KEVEX-759733 format. One record per residue (C-alpha): x, y, z; residue in three letters. Coordinates in steps of 0.5 Angstrom, whole numbers, padded with zeros to 4 digits, always signed. Example, Ala and Ser with C-alpha at 12.3 -4.5 7.8 and 13.67 -1.06 7.14 Angstrom:
! residues 2
+0025-0009+0016Ala +0027-0002+0014Ser 
This chain:
! residues 580
-0105-0058+0154Unk -0103-0064+0149Unk -0105-0060+0143Unk -0100-0055+0145Unk -0095-0060+0146Unk -0096-0062+0139Unk -0096-0056+0136Unk -0089-0054+0140Unk -0086-0061+0137Unk -0088-0059+0130Unk -0085-0052+0131Unk -0079-0055+0133Unk -0079-0060+0127Unk -0080-0055+0122Unk -0074-0051+0126Unk -0070-0057+0125Unk -0071-0057+0118Unk -0070-0050+0116Unk -0064-0050+0120Unk -0061-0056+0116Unk -0064-0052+0110Unk -0060-0046+0112Unk -0054-0050+0114Unk -0054-0053+0107Unk -0055-0046+0104Unk -0049-0044+0108Unk -0044-0049+0105Unk -0047-0048+0098Unk -0045-0041+0099Unk -0038-0042+0102Unk -0037-0047+0096Unk -0039-0042+0091Unk -0035-0036+0095Unk -0029-0041+0095Unk -0030-0042+0087Unk -0030-0035+0086Unk -0024-0034+0090Unk -0020-0039+0086Unk -0022-0036+0080Unk -0020-0029+0082Unk -0013-0032+0084Unk -0013-0035+0077Unk -0015-0028+0074Unk -0010-0025+0078Unk -0004-0030+0076Unk -0007-0029+0069Unk -0006-0022+0069Unk +0001-0022+0072Unk +0003-0027+0066Unk +0000-0022+0061Unk +0003-0016+0064Unk +0010-0020+0064Unk +0009-0022+0057Unk +0007-0015+0055Unk +0013-0012+0059Unk +0018-0018+0055Unk +0015-0016+0049Unk +0016-0008+0050Unk +0023-0010+0052Unk +0024-0013+0046Unk +0021-0008+0042Unk +0025-0003+0045Unk +0032-0007+0045Unk +0031-0009+0038Unk +0029-0001+0036Unk +0035+0001+0039Unk +0039-0004+0036Unk +0037-0001+0029Unk +0041+0005+0031Unk +0048+0002+0030Unk +0047-0001+0023Unk +0044+0006+0021Unk +0050+0010+0024Unk +0054+0005+0020Unk +0050+0007+0014Unk +0049+0014+0014Unk +0056+0016+0017Unk +0060+0013+0011Unk +0054+0015+0006Unk +0055+0022+0008Unk +0063+0022+0008Unk +0062+0018+0001Unk +0058+0024-0002Unk +0062+0029+0001Unk +0069+0027-0001Unk +0068+0023-0007Unk +0066+0025-0014Unk +0062+0019-0017Unk +0059+0019-0024Unk +0051+0020-0025Unk +0048+0014-0023Unk +0052+0012-0018Unk +0051+0019-0014Unk +0044+0018-0015Unk +0044+0011-0012Unk +0048+0014-0006Unk +0043+0020-0005Unk +0037+0015-0005Unk +0041+0011+0000Unk +0042+0017+0004Unk +0035+0020+0004Unk +0032+0013+0006Unk +0037+0012+0012Unk +0034+0019+0014Unk +0027+0017+0014Unk +0028+0010+0017Unk +0032+0014+0023Unk +0026+0019+0024Unk +0021+0013+0024Unk +0025+0009+0029Unk +0026+0016+0034Unk +0018+0016+0033Unk +0017+0009+0035Unk +0021+0010+0041Unk +0017+0016+0043Unk +0011+0012+0043Unk +0014+0006+0047Unk +0016+0011+0052Unk +0009+0014+0052Unk +0006+0007+0053Unk +0010+0005+0059Unk +0009+0011+0062Unk +0017+0013+0062Unk +0016+0019+0058Unk +0019+0024+0062Unk +0017+0032+0062Unk +0023+0037+0063Unk +0021+0044+0063Unk +0025+0050+0062Unk +0023+0058+0061Unk +0028+0059+0056Unk +0026+0065+0051Unk +0020+0061+0048Unk +0019+0066+0042Unk +0026+0065+0040Unk +0025+0058+0040Unk +0019+0058+0036Unk +0023+0063+0031Unk +0029+0058+0030Unk +0024+0052+0029Unk +0020+0056+0024Unk +0026+0058+0020Unk +0028+0051+0019Unk +0023+0051+0014Unk +0025+0057+0010Unk +0028+0053+0005Unk +0022+0049+0003Unk +0018+0055+0003Unk +0022+0058-0002Unk +0023+0052-0006Unk +0015+0051-0007Unk +0014+0059-0007Unk +0009+0058-0001Unk +0007+0064+0003Unk +0010+0062+0010Unk +0009+0067+0015Unk +0010+0067+0023Unk +0006+0071+0028Unk +0008+0071+0035Unk +0004+0075+0041Unk +0007+0073+0048Unk +0006+0079+0052Unk +0007+0076+0059Unk +0011+0070+0061Unk +0015+0067+0064Unk +0013+0061+0059Unk +0015+0054+0062Unk +0015+0048+0057Unk +0019+0042+0055Unk +0024+0044+0050Unk +0024+0037+0046Unk +0017+0036+0046Unk +0015+0043+0044Unk +0020+0042+0038Unk +0017+0035+0036Unk +0010+0038+0036Unk +0011+0044+0032Unk +0016+0040+0027Unk +0010+0035+0026Unk +0005+0040+0025Unk +0009+0044+0020Unk +0012+0038+0016Unk +0004+0036+0016Unk +0002+0043+0013Unk +0008+0043+0008Unk +0006+0036+0006Unk -0001+0037+0004Unk +0000+0045+0001Unk +0001+0045-0006Unk +0006+0050-0009Unk +0004+0057-0009Unk +0000+0056-0003Unk +0000+0059+0004Unk +0002+0056+0011Unk +0002+0061+0017Unk +0004+0059+0024Unk +0001+0063+0030Unk +0003+0063+0037Unk +0000+0067+0043Unk -0003+0067+0049Unk -0010+0063+0049Unk -0016+0068+0052Unk -0017+0067+0059Unk -0024+0064+0061Unk -0027+0063+0068Unk -0024+0057+0071Unk -0019+0055+0066Unk -0012+0056+0067Unk -0007+0060+0063Unk -0005+0057+0056Unk -0001+0059+0050Unk -0004+0057+0043Unk +0000+0054+0037Unk -0004+0054+0031Unk -0002+0052+0024Unk -0006+0054+0018Unk -0005+0052+0011Unk -0009+0052+0004Unk -0008+0045+0002Unk -0014+0041+0000Unk -0018+0041+0007Unk -0020+0034+0011Unk -0026+0030+0009Unk -0031+0029+0015Unk -0030+0022+0015Unk -0022+0023+0016Unk -0023+0028+0021Unk -0025+0023+0026Unk -0019+0019+0025Unk -0013+0023+0023Unk -0010+0023+0030Unk -0011+0015+0030Unk -0004+0011+0030Unk -0002+0009+0023Unk -0008+0011+0020Unk -0007+0012+0013Unk -0014+0013+0008Unk -0015+0008+0003Unk -0015+0015-0002Unk -0015+0022-0001Unk -0011+0027+0003Unk -0008+0022+0008Unk -0006+0017+0004Unk +0001+0019+0004Unk +0006+0018+0010Unk +0007+0013+0016Unk +0001+0015+0020Unk +0005+0017+0026Unk +0006+0024+0026Unk -0001+0027+0028Unk -0002+0021+0033Unk +0005+0022+0036Unk +0003+0030+0037Unk -0003+0028+0040Unk +0000+0024+0045Unk +0006+0029+0047Unk +0000+0035+0047Unk -0004+0030+0052Unk +0003+0029+0056Unk +0004+0036+0058Unk -0004+0037+0060Unk -0006+0040+0053Unk -0011+0039+0048Unk -0011+0039+0040Unk -0016+0040+0035Unk -0017+0041+0028Unk -0022+0046+0024Unk -0024+0043+0017Unk -0024+0049+0012Unk -0026+0044+0006Unk -0023+0047-0001Unk -0019+0052+0003Unk -0014+0048+0007Unk -0014+0046+0015Unk -0012+0049+0021Unk -0009+0045+0027Unk -0009+0048+0034Unk -0005+0046+0040Unk -0007+0049+0047Unk -0002+0048+0053Unk -0001+0051+0060Unk +0005+0055+0061Unk +0005+0056+0069Unk +0011+0052+0072Unk +0005+0049+0077Unk +0002+0046+0072Unk +0007+0041+0071Unk +0007+0037+0077Unk +0012+0032+0078Unk +0016+0035+0072Unk +0024+0036+0072Unk +0026+0043+0071Unk +0031+0044+0066Unk +0034+0051+0067Unk +0039+0050+0061Unk +0037+0045+0056Unk +0042+0043+0051Unk +0039+0042+0044Unk +0043+0040+0038Unk +0039+0044+0032Unk +0043+0040+0027Unk +0038+0034+0029Unk +0032+0039+0027Unk +0036+0040+0020Unk +0036+0033+0019Unk +0029+0032+0020Unk +0027+0038+0016Unk +0031+0035+0010Unk +0027+0029+0011Unk +0021+0033+0009Unk +0025+0036+0003Unk +0026+0029+0001Unk +0019+0027+0001Unk +0017+0033-0003Unk +0022+0032-0008Unk +0020+0025-0009Unk +0012+0027-0009Unk +0014+0032-0014Unk +0018+0027-0019Unk +0014+0026-0025Unk +0012+0020-0029Unk +0013+0019-0036Unk +0006+0018-0040Unk +0009+0019-0047Unk +0006+0015-0052Unk +0010+0008-0053Unk +0015+0008-0059Unk +0015+0002-0063Unk +0020-0003-0060Unk +0022-0011-0060Unk +0023-0011-0053Unk +0017-0013-0048Unk +0013-0007-0045Unk +0013-0007-0037Unk +0008-0002-0033Unk +0011-0001-0026Unk +0005+0002-0022Unk +0008+0005-0015Unk +0006+0011-0011Unk +0013+0012-0008Unk +0017+0015-0014Unk +0024+0013-0012Unk +0022+0006-0012Unk +0018+0006-0018Unk +0024+0010-0022Unk +0029+0005-0018Unk +0025-0001-0021Unk +0025+0002-0028Unk +0032+0004-0029Unk +0034-0003-0026Unk +0030-0007-0032Unk +0030-0001-0037Unk +0036-0005-0041Unk +0031-0011-0042Unk +0024-0008-0043Unk +0021-0002-0045Unk +0018+0001-0038Unk +0012+0005-0037Unk +0011+0008-0030Unk +0004+0010-0026Unk +0003+0013-0020Unk -0003+0010-0017Unk -0008+0004-0019Unk -0013+0009-0022Unk -0007+0011-0027Unk -0004+0004-0028Unk -0011+0002-0030Unk -0012+0007-0035Unk -0005+0006-0038Unk -0006-0001-0038Unk -0012+0000-0042Unk -0008+0005-0047Unk -0002+0001-0048Unk -0003-0006-0046Unk +0003-0008-0043Unk +0006-0015-0043Unk +0007-0015-0036Unk +0005-0010-0030Unk +0009-0010-0023Unk +0004-0006-0018Unk +0005-0004-0011Unk -0001-0006-0006Unk -0002+0000-0002Unk -0003+0006-0006Unk -0008+0012-0006Unk -0014+0013-0011Unk -0014+0006-0013Unk -0010+0000-0009Unk -0007-0005-0013Unk -0012-0011-0011Unk -0017-0007-0013Unk -0014-0005-0020Unk -0012-0012-0021Unk -0019-0014-0020Unk -0021-0009-0025Unk -0016-0011-0030Unk -0017-0018-0030Unk -0025-0017-0031Unk -0024-0013-0037Unk -0023-0017-0043Unk -0019-0011-0046Unk -0014-0013-0041Unk -0015-0019-0037Unk -0009-0023-0041Unk -0004-0018-0038Unk +0000-0022-0033Unk +0001-0018-0026Unk +0006-0019-0021Unk +0004-0015-0014Unk +0009-0012-0009Unk +0007-0011-0002Unk +0010-0009+0005Unk +0004-0014+0007Unk +0008-0020+0007Unk +0003-0025+0011Unk +0000-0031+0008Unk -0007-0028+0008Unk -0004-0022+0005Unk -0001-0026-0001Unk -0007-0030-0001Unk -0012-0024-0002Unk -0007-0022-0008Unk -0007-0028-0012Unk -0015-0029-0011Unk -0016-0022-0014Unk -0012-0025-0020Unk -0005-0023-0019Unk +0000-0028-0023Unk +0005-0027-0017Unk +0006-0024-0010Unk +0013-0021-0008Unk +0014-0019-0001Unk +0018-0013+0000Unk +0024-0012+0001Unk +0025-0016-0005Unk +0031-0019-0008Unk +0032-0015-0015Unk +0035-0021-0018Unk +0029-0026-0016Unk +0024-0020-0019Unk +0028-0020-0025Unk +0027-0028-0026Unk +0020-0028-0024Unk +0018-0022-0030Unk +0022-0026-0035Unk +0019-0033-0033Unk +0012-0030-0033Unk +0013-0027-0040Unk +0016-0033-0043Unk +0010-0037-0040Unk +0006-0032-0044Unk +0010-0033-0050Unk +0010-0041-0050Unk +0002-0040-0049Unk +0002-0036-0056Unk +0007-0041-0059Unk +0003-0047-0057Unk -0003-0046-0062Unk +0001-0045-0068Unk +0007-0050-0067Unk +0003-0056-0065Unk +0000-0061-0071Unk -0007-0061-0067Unk -0011-0056-0064Unk -0008-0055-0056Unk -0014-0059-0052Unk -0011-0055-0045Unk -0013-0048-0048Unk -0019-0045-0046Unk -0021-0050-0040Unk -0020-0045-0034Unk -0025-0041-0031Unk -0021-0034-0032Unk -0024-0029-0037Unk -0018-0031-0042Unk -0020-0038-0042Unk -0027-0037-0043Unk -0026-0033-0049Unk -0021-0038-0052Unk -0026-0043-0051Unk -0032-0039-0054Unk -0027-0038-0060Unk -0026-0045-0061Unk -0034-0046-0060Unk -0035-0041-0066Unk -0030-0043-0070Unk -0032-0051-0070Unk -0039-0049-0072Unk -0036-0044-0078Unk -0030-0046-0080Unk -0033-0050-0086Unk -0036-0044-0089Unk -0032-0041-0094Unk -0036-0034-0093Unk -0034-0034-0085Unk -0031-0027-0085Unk -0028-0023-0079Unk -0034-0019-0079Unk -0038-0025-0078Unk -0033-0028-0073Unk -0033-0021-0068Unk -0041-0022-0069Unk -0041-0029-0066Unk -0036-0027-0061Unk -0040-0021-0059Unk -0034-0016-0059Unk -0032-0011-0064Unk -0027-0012-0069Unk -0022-0008-0066Unk -0023-0012-0059Unk -0022-0019-0063Unk -0016-0017-0066Unk -0013-0014-0060Unk -0015-0020-0056Unk -0012-0025-0061Unk -0006-0021-0062Unk -0005-0021-0054Unk -0006-0028-0053Unk -0004-0032-0059Unk +0000-0027-0063Unk -0005-0028-0069Unk -0010-0023-0073Unk -0017-0026-0073Unk -0016-0028-0081Unk -0009-0031-0079Unk -0013-0035-0073Unk -0018-0037-0078Unk -0013-0040-0083Unk -0009-0043-0078Unk -0015-0047-0075Unk -0017-0049-0082Unk -0010-0052-0083Unk -0010-0056-0077Unk -0017-0059-0079Unk -0014-0061-0086Unk -0009-0065-0083Unk -0013-0071-0081Unk -0017-0071-0087Unk -0010-0071-0091Unk -0007-0077-0088Unk -0014-0081-0088Unk -0013-0081-0096Unk -0020-0081-0096Unk -0021-0075-0100Unk -0017-0071-0105Unk -0013-0065-0104Unk -0018-0061-0107Unk -0024-0064-0103Unk -0020-0063-0097Unk -0019-0055-0099Unk -0027-0055-0100Unk -0029-0058-0094Unk -0025-0054-0089Unk -0028-0047-0092Unk -0023-0046-0098Unk -0026-0043-0105Unk -0020-0044-0108Unk -0015-0051-0108Unk -0009-0047-0111Unk -0010-0042-0105Unk -0010-0047-0100Unk -0004-0050-0102Unk +0000-0044-0102Unk -0003-0042-0095Unk -0001-0049-0093Unk +0006-0049-0096Unk +0007-0042-0092Unk +0005-0045-0086Unk +0008-0052-0086Unk +0014-0050-0091Unk +0012-0056-0096Unk +0006-0057-0100Unk +0000-0062-0098Unk +0003-0067-0103Unk +0010-0067-0100Unk +0007-0067-0093Unk +0003-0073-0094Unk +0009-0077-0097Unk +0013-0075-0091Unk +0008-0077-0086Unk 
């Protein structure tokens, strides 16, 4: 009995201990729950703050984008009137046309950005109509007739719409078809073909009735890596097909298609062009929540303006750059490397009174032209097809034939890290767009003058300049090697240009080209000037005769030394000693 009581007591004690443990675990769990709830509340508050920030950002974005419209109107309308009512001389008329074209481009870009904003905020409204779809598509198709004729493109339309009614959003359908056609014209060469086809899509079990809109072209086609990314917003490939444009059109098209419950795809026919296919439902019940717009009001003038932007862009692309051989000129040669031909021509025309101008359409062409013509300065864009400005700069600065050429980079990428990347690639200066023309002119002038002062430094100073050849650039290392070779060889009267080139591990032509570019001296003149500078401290010491000095510095003939000395210093060695 006593034993049972002890067992019961022990059990009670264990129960109390377990109860305390459970109570402690309960309190610990409650504390953790409280902490979790507090974290949840903080996360909810943070999400609200982030949402408010995003809303404020989007509100600002919308407001500022809308604000662009007023000054744009005050640019486009007066320019249109000036061109229409007044007869300006050639260059003034060209400048007004340039302003008009680029104002139109900016207006279209703003419209596209506003459309994106409406999509992101869920404010994109679908307004459907069943107005004759065949007539509507024909109107859009016809708007591109002028471009097709100008570029001799086989431009065809096929419409197979046997049923109906066909419900669609008037404005968004226009944007979709416009974007697909403008993209096709952008990448189809002259003499190619573009076909717009609209028809009812084949019905499949479980699928809703749909229409299919396809645009097929005979352009360059789309590579596999681009196929995955062409619908990304702001995508532009570093080179190749999709290096043109802003990277907005196809992305916006996909957004609009998906907003109307449709799909878009692209088929790659590499080497034979590409084909974009949009599939959209057309039954009224497929657009749940959409407004019905029985009589849509549509201004087709707006479509004409948008097509004119395509014409302007294609005209810019068709403009040719001058690649002619340079004529002999006293003015410095400046090479402009810029894929926007209108901007390239503007820069060239603005500088042509002071410099001999060369133009290249991308970094690859610019690199080849720099090697061929060895300009006094290069002005280059950064974002270009084939080869961008940063990579072109690296190639030029690491090539002994071109490393001496100063480079000024121009770019819309104006952040500090972008400028740092440009300067680290070897560029001498970095100018953000939009740039001030007078500031650019000043930078060009100063850069060329600095190069001329470097050339004069070697010949104008009595002693050999000590600050030449001490840096880490290819040119500094080259100069340092020049000094090293001559210091070891200038006393040798048989030291020739051939031996000089061999010691430098370069060809005679490269040695000549490099010395002319850096110091404006031929190799023979450089050797002579180096020897003459070495003669000065020997002459002034009075420890040697003039003849002895001549032999010491590598001249076989003292009389020839005196003639060369007089030609360079405008006095004989004897006169120089007396004057000093």
